[in-house]
C-alpha positions in Angstrom: -11.1 -13.6 -22.7 -14.7 -13.3 -21.6 -16.0 -9.8 -20.4 -16.3 -10.9 -16.7 -12.8 -12.0 -16.7 -11.6 -8.3 -18.0 -13.9 -6.8 -15.4 -12.3 -9.1 -12.6 -8.7 -8.4 -13.6 -9.5 -4.8 -14.0 -11.0 -4.4 -10.4 -8.1 -6.5 -9.2 -5.7 -3.9 -10.7 -7.8 -1.1 -9.5 -7.9 -2.3 -5.8 -4.3 -3.1 -5.8 -3.2 0.7 -6.9 -5.7 1.8 -4.1 -4.2 -0.3 -1.6 -0.7 0.8 -2.6 -1.5 4.7 -3.2 -1.2 5.6 0.9 2.4 4.4 1.0 3.2 5.9 -2.3 1.8 9.1 -0.6 3.5 8.8 2.6 7.1 8.1 1.5 9.8 10.6 2.1 13.5 11.1 1.3 15.8 11.3 4.1 19.3 12.6 3.4 22.4 12.3 5.9 25.0 14.8 5.1 27.4 12.9 7.5 27.2 9.4 5.8 26.3 10.7 2.6 23.3 8.2 2.5 19.9 8.9 1.1 16.8 6.7 2.6 13.3 6.4 1.5 11.0 6.4 4.2 7.2 6.3 5.1 6.4 9.3 7.5 2.7 9.3 8.5 1.4 12.2 10.0 -1.0 10.4 12.5 0.1 6.9 14.1 -3.6 6.1 13.7 -3.9 6.2 10.0 -0.6 4.1 9.9 -2.4 1.4 12.3 -5.4 1.6 9.8 -3.6 1.1 6.9 -1.6 -1.7 8.4 -4.6 -3.8 9.5 -6.7 -3.1 6.3 -3.6 -4.6 4.4 -3.8 -7.5 6.9 -7.6 -7.9 6.5 -7.8 -7.4 2.5 -4.1 -8.7 1.8 -4.0 -11.9 4.1 -7.0 -12.6 6.2 -9.7 -12.4 3.4 -8.0 -14.5 0.7 -7.1 -17.0 3.1 -10.7 -17.7 4.2 -11.9 -17.6 0.6 
């Protein structure tokens, strides 16, 4: 395997982890005692941050690959 291929794969993995980390950071567990249920839900401190994340995910995960 060529060195450039390994660098490309490493870059893709790093970018994937970087793009997924905000969601992992903002996940919270919510418990409902009445129905004995637990949910894992995103809780963003600022809706502008969530909107920026969604836009970046759309651009880098859908639009850019579609155009390339």
